[in-house]
C-alpha positions in Angstrom: 59.6 106.9 50.9 59.3 105.3 47.4 57.9 101.7 47.5 58.6 99.2 44.7 55.4 98.3 42.9 56.3 94.6 43.1 56.3 94.8 46.9 52.9 96.4 46.8 51.6 93.6 44.6 53.2 91.0 46.8 51.6 92.4 49.9 48.2 92.7 48.2 48.4 89.1 47.1 49.2 88.0 50.7 46.6 90.1 52.5 43.8 90.7 49.9 43.5 94.4 50.8 43.6 97.3 48.4 46.7 98.8 46.7 46.5 102.0 48.7 46.3 100.2 52.0 49.3 98.0 51.0 51.3 101.1 50.0 50.5 102.9 53.3 51.5 99.8 55.3 54.8 99.4 53.4 55.6 103.1 53.9 54.9 102.9 57.6 57.1 99.8 58.0 59.9 101.0 55.6 59.2 98.3 53.1 59.3 95.3 55.4 56.7 92.8 54.2 56.3 91.0 57.6 55.9 94.2 59.5 53.5 95.5 56.9 51.3 92.4 57.4 51.1 93.0 61.1 50.4 96.7 60.4 47.4 95.8 58.2 46.2 93.3 60.8 46.4 96.1 63.4 44.8 99.0 61.6 42.5 97.1 59.2 41.4 94.7 62.0 42.0 91.6 59.9 42.0 88.7 62.4 44.2 86.4 60.3 45.9 86.4 56.9 45.7 82.9 55.6 47.7 83.6 52.4 50.7 84.9 54.2 52.6 81.6 54.2 52.0 80.8 50.5 54.1 81.3 47.5 53.2 80.5 43.9 55.4 77.5 42.9 54.8 74.2 41.1 56.5 70.9 41.9 56.0 67.8 44.0 56.4 66.6 47.6 57.3 63.0 48.3 58.0 61.0 51.5 60.2 58.0 52.4 59.9 56.0 55.6 62.2 53.1 56.5 64.0 51.8 59.7 62.8 54.5 62.0 63.7 57.3 59.6 61.2 59.5 57.7 62.2 62.0 55.0 60.0 64.6 53.3 61.3 66.3 50.2 60.1 69.2 48.0 61.2 69.6 44.4 60.1 72.8 42.5 59.6 73.4 38.8 57.8 76.1 36.7 54.7 74.3 35.5 52.1 71.8 36.7 52.7 69.8 33.5 56.4 69.2 34.3 55.5 68.5 38.0 53.6 65.5 36.7 56.5 64.2 34.6 58.0 60.8 35.5 61.4 62.5 35.1 60.6 64.7 38.2 59.3 61.8 40.2 62.5 59.7 39.4 64.7 62.6 40.2 63.0 63.1 43.6 63.2 59.3 44.4 66.9 59.3 43.6 67.5 62.2 46.0 65.4 60.9 48.8 67.1 57.5 48.7 70.5 59.1 48.7 69.6 61.2 51.7 68.5 57.9 53.5 71.6 55.8 52.4 74.2 58.5 53.3 72.4 60.1 56.3 72.6 63.6 54.7 71.0 66.5 56.6 72.6 69.4 54.7 70.6 70.8 51.7 73.7 72.4 50.2 75.4 69.0 50.0 72.4 67.4 48.3 72.2 70.3 45.8 75.9 69.9 45.0 75.7 66.1 44.6 72.7 66.3 42.2 73.7 69.5 40.3 74.8 67.6 37.2 71.7 65.4 37.1 69.5 68.5 37.6 71.2 70.3 34.7 70.5 67.3 32.5 66.9 67.3 33.6 66.5 71.0 32.8 67.8 70.2 29.3 65.2 67.5 28.9 62.2 69.3 30.4 63.1 72.8 29.1 62.3 74.6 32.4 64.0 75.4 35.6 64.2 72.7 38.4 65.2 73.3 42.0 65.7 71.1 45.1 63.8 73.4 47.5 64.0 71.6 50.9 63.9 68.4 52.8 63.5 67.4 56.4 64.2 64.2 58.4 62.4 62.6 61.4 64.1 59.9 63.4 62.5 57.6 66.0 60.1 54.7 66.4 56.6 54.7 64.9 56.6 57.2 62.0 53.4 57.8 60.0 53.0 59.7 56.7 50.4 61.2 54.4 50.9 62.6 50.9 47.9 64.2 49.3 47.1 62.8 45.9 48.1 66.1 44.2 51.6 65.7 45.7 51.4 69.3 46.8 51.0 68.5 50.6 53.0 66.0 52.7 53.2 65.2 56.4 55.4 63.0 58.5 54.9 62.5 62.2 56.2 60.4 65.1 54.0 58.9 67.8 54.2 56.4 70.7 52.1 53.8 68.9 52.7 51.7 65.8 49.2 52.4 64.5 49.4 53.5 60.9 45.7 54.2 60.5 45.5 56.5 63.5 48.8 58.3 62.5 47.5 58.8 59.0 44.3 60.4 60.4 46.4 62.8 62.4 48.7 63.4 59.5 45.7 64.3 57.3 44.4 66.7 60.0 47.8 68.4 60.0 47.8 68.6 56.2 44.4 70.3 56.1 44.5 72.5 59.3 48.3 73.3 59.3 49.2 73.6 62.9 52.7 75.1 63.5 53.3 73.6 66.9 52.2 70.4 68.8 51.1 72.1 72.1 51.1 75.5 73.7 54.3 74.8 75.6 56.1 74.4 72.2 55.2 78.0 71.0 58.3 80.3 71.4 57.8 83.1 73.9 58.5 85.8 71.3 55.7 84.5 69.1 53.2 84.7 72.0 54.5 88.1 73.1 54.2 89.6 69.6 50.6 88.3 69.2 49.6 89.6 72.6 50.9 93.0 71.8 49.2 93.0 68.4 45.9 91.9 69.8 46.1 94.5 72.7 46.7 97.3 70.2 43.7 96.1 68.1 41.5 95.9 71.2 42.4 99.4 72.2 40.8 100.7 69.1 37.4 99.6 70.6 37.8 102.4 73.2 36.7 100.0 76.0 37.8 100.0 79.6 41.1 98.5 80.6 39.4 95.4 82.1 37.5 94.7 78.9 40.5 95.3 76.7 42.5 92.8 78.7 39.7 90.3 78.5 39.4 90.7 74.7 43.1 90.4 74.3 43.4 87.2 76.4 40.5 85.7 74.4 42.0 86.5 71.1 45.4 85.3 72.1 43.9 82.0 73.3 42.1 81.7 69.9 45.4 82.3 68.2 47.0 79.5 70.4 44.2 77.1 69.5 44.6 77.8 65.8 48.3 77.1 65.6 48.7 74.1 68.0 47.8 70.6 66.9 46.5 69.4 70.3 44.1 72.4 70.7 42.6 72.3 67.2 39.2 70.8 66.6 39.7 67.4 65.1 39.3 67.2 61.3 37.2 64.1 61.5 35.1 65.1 64.5 34.5 68.8 65.2 32.9 67.9 68.6 36.3 67.1 70.1 39.9 68.5 70.0 42.8 66.5 68.7 44.0 66.2 72.3 40.8 64.4 73.2 41.0 62.1 70.2 44.6 61.2 71.1 43.8 60.6 74.8 40.9 58.2 73.8 43.4 56.2 71.7 46.4 56.4 74.2 48.4 58.2 71.6 50.9 61.0 71.8 52.6 63.0 69.0 56.2 63.7 69.6 57.1 65.6 66.4 55.8 66.4 62.9 56.8 67.9 59.6 54.3 69.5 57.3 55.3 70.6 53.8 52.9 72.5 51.5 54.2 73.4 48.1 55.9 76.8 48.4 55.0 77.3 52.0 57.4 79.1 54.3 56.7 76.9 57.3 57.8 73.3 57.8 
């Protein structure tokens, strides 16, 4: 099977392994990037691939919180220079206020409404601009954090109106990037896939069935701890988990949105 060189380069950029390894993985998985990543994890015994969610894009992420509604918006452009332009900031502000005022949840509608303004902006800035995505949180007590680079943004909702504590948790989410709040929030298919993958990796050690099961369970638990907010070590105190910190402060997190520029996951 012939594999496009661009796919090989993409997989190499994601995993950091050699060209031949990437080509072998893509051939084995018939060109499927996601399956190839798992193939490399399985046969190269790479525990995790941190680059797998990242794309190379420029732009900004901004937030808006008012009247129990929080909005996170990502606008993309081609260069960092244009991302810092007041034109891009104003464009993003117009969009996010429109989303709030008209209670829009459909990205296609927003793109259509702002198509003319976007074309004018492209003419001014001389490079492509895109409205990549936005997400909305509704409910009481919404906290936020936007990194000074405007490349990372977090919104969350809790049971307490404590902006300082919510900002700390939002900063933790921004840095450690959990995908779910607790273990119960992880879809069964995600856990099943990771269990099978870790079991296959453990089998390569040629240990007894009991040892393989123990290794597999331990690695799956580590996977769970890494992707769930409550199970992660707290950014500001590695001696406790986020769950412990929240309990100490009588706080719960009900939902969160995490945008990183170009990331596949919300």
